[in-house]
N, C-alpha and C positions, 0 to 999 in steps of 0.2 A: 538270285531268289529274295522275298519281302520275306520279314515276320509276319503274324497272323495280327498283331494287337487290334487295329480297327476292323477286323474282321465281324470279331464277336458285335458290334455296333451297326454289320451291313442288314439290309432289310432282310434277305431270308436267313441269317441267322436269329433274326428276332421272333420271326414266321416257325422256323423250324423248333425254337423252344418255348415259344406260347404252346405248341402240338406237341409236344413229346415229352415224357417225365414227369404225368400230370398225377401219377395213379401208382397205387402199388401195383399193382401188375405191370408199371413199364422198369419197376425197379432187380437190381440181380442179385441171386441169391444172395453173395455175399455180404449184400446191402442190408437185405432183409434179415438176414440173420444176427443183426446187432438191431436194430430199430424193433424190431418185432419185441426184442430182451427189455429194451432202456427203457424206452418212453412212457411215461407217469404221468396220471392227471394233475397240472398244472408244470410242468416242467418249462423254462425258457428256453429257446432254441436259437442258436446263431448259427445260420446257414453263410459259409463263406463261399463267392462267386457262387450265388445266387441264378445267376442268370436273369429269368425271367419269374422267377419264383415257382416253379412249378413243383420242388421238395415241400412247398407248404401245404398243400392239396396230400400230398404224401404223407405229410407228419401229423396232420389232421384224419385224414382217414383209420392210423391207428390211435392217438386219442386226441379226441375234439376240444379238449382243454387247453391244449396247448398255447404259449405265446412264444410268438416268431420273428427275427428280424433277420432281412437278407442284407445282404453285404454285397454288390459287382462293381469291378474297374469301370465296367460301361457304362457310360449316365444313358446311352436308351433304353439298355436292358431294364436298368431301374425304373427307368420311366415309365415302361410297361411294365413291369412288375405290378408298381403304384395304379395301373388303369389294373390290369387284371383283376388283383385282391384291394379294392380302396379298404383304407382304414388299416392296414399291416404294414409295419416299419420298414421300410428301404431305405439303404443309403449307398451312395458312390463311396468304397473305398478300398482301401490294395490293402491286400491280406497282408503285407506285411507291415500296416502300421494302420493298426484298429482305433478309431474312437471312442473306447468302451473301457473301463477300469477292470482293473483284477480281478478274476473273478465272476464275471458282470451274467454269464450264463447255466442252466445247470447242464445242456449240452452244447457241445461246438461241433459240426460238422461240415465235412467239407466232403463233395462229390464231381470225382470228373476232371481235375482242374491241378492239383497239385503233378501228377507226369505230364505236364504244360509249365510250369514256370519255373524258372533257372534259378528263383530265390527260393526253391521249396524248403530250404532250412530253415531261414527267418517264416516262413509263414507258420510253420509249425511249430516253432519258438511263439512266435503272437496266436496261434488259434491257444496254444497249451499257456500263456500269460491269462486269456479274459475268459477261460473253461472251469467253471467252480466244479466241477463233479468229472464228467465226462467228454474225452474231449476221440471224434470218430468221422477218421477220414481213408481215401484207398492211395496207395501207392501199385506202383508196378516193380514186380521183385525179382531177382535171378539170385542163381546159388556165387557165380564167379565173380571175383571184384573183375577190374576196376567198376564204378557206377559209368554208366553213359551217360551223359548231359551235354556234347558237345553236339547244337545242330545242325551240323553238316554232317555227322554223325548217324543223327538216331532225330528224324524230326516225322509229324504227319504234315499229309495237305491236306489246306482247308480247303471245301466245295461246299458248301452251303445252299450254291445255287445245283449242285445237282450233278455241273462238271467244273474239276479241278482246272484254275487259269494258267496252269502250268511255273507260276510263283509261290504262290502263297503259304508258309507254311509256319507251323510251331514246333518247340523242341517235343519231343517223346523222349522220357528220360525212365532210364529206368537203373535201380537202385540196385547192388549189391547187397546181398541180407549181412553182412559184416558191418560195411559202414551203414547202413539200414539202421542197425542196435546200437550204434556206437551214439548214433546221433541221439534214440530215443533215451538213455542211459545217460545220456549230459542234459537230458529236459531239466529246470527246473521252476519249482522242486520236483525232485525225480520221480515219477509214478508208482505210485505204491501195486498197479495190476497191469502188467501189458497182454490186451485180450488179442490175436491175432488169428485171423481166419483168410483162407482163398486156395483157390487152384489154377493150376496151368491152363492157359486158352492161348492160342495162335492172335497172332496182332494180326488189326486190321487189313486191309487190301489198301487202305491209304497209308499205312505206316511204314516209311518206308527205315532200316535199322537191321543191322545182323543179327540180333536175335528174332531166332521164328516164334517164337511163343514165352512169354512173360507167364509169371504169377501175380495172376488177379490177387491182391489183399485188400481187404479190410481190415482195418486198424481199432481198437476203441483204447485207450489207457482212463484209466482210475488214477484220480486226486488222492482218493480218501478210501481206504478199502474198508467196504462192509462185507458182512459177515459170509460166508462162502465163496467170497472171492478170488477168485486164483489165476495166475497166471495161466495162460493159453497160447502154444505154438501150433495152430490148428490149420498148416500147411505142407504141402511138401516138398521145404525145405528145410533143411537139418538146423536146429535156434544155435545160434554160437554162443553161448553161454558155457 
């Protein structure tokens, strides 16, 4: 089997991301939970793994005055983003090595990417580095150890053309909650607030893994505590405090 790195630049992938996940109606409840609460006038947002920039439209629906920057590892995705959204900043970049200073963005956002990234720990650390206030991202969690991140044991079939070619796959990483909590606690500076929201959901038909369902988890880490902000682990998994 071959890994799906170049598949993100395939014509069918570009077409898919250009026509999906472009409005609030296309978002999941877990995404809406935080975005509806966090976006404020003038916020600067970095979208890591932005594909063709569909979330630019989503952020603008919530708050028209946001400032958006999108980064993606695929040059073709970025070029299409620039075509679809003239005048908006898009950059080719790996989430592990972002070309931005510390504390550059009010909100750093990652959706639908970390569970396919073997370097998810490094991406988390880098996203946290460039976040000024909020870091919002999703992961797939499970209650029992160990974390599943061997692509031979857990993977997702890539089939943007509508039919899988029998070869192209990406990792499907499922993090056990203890490992996840330790990873969050190791971030520097330590998050002043951890707000976690999610629910169990069956894995897709395109996913091959030992787990029948995973906790679809959206996270919001806050660098500086605001009045009233407090830790929230609203998921059907016991927080390992």
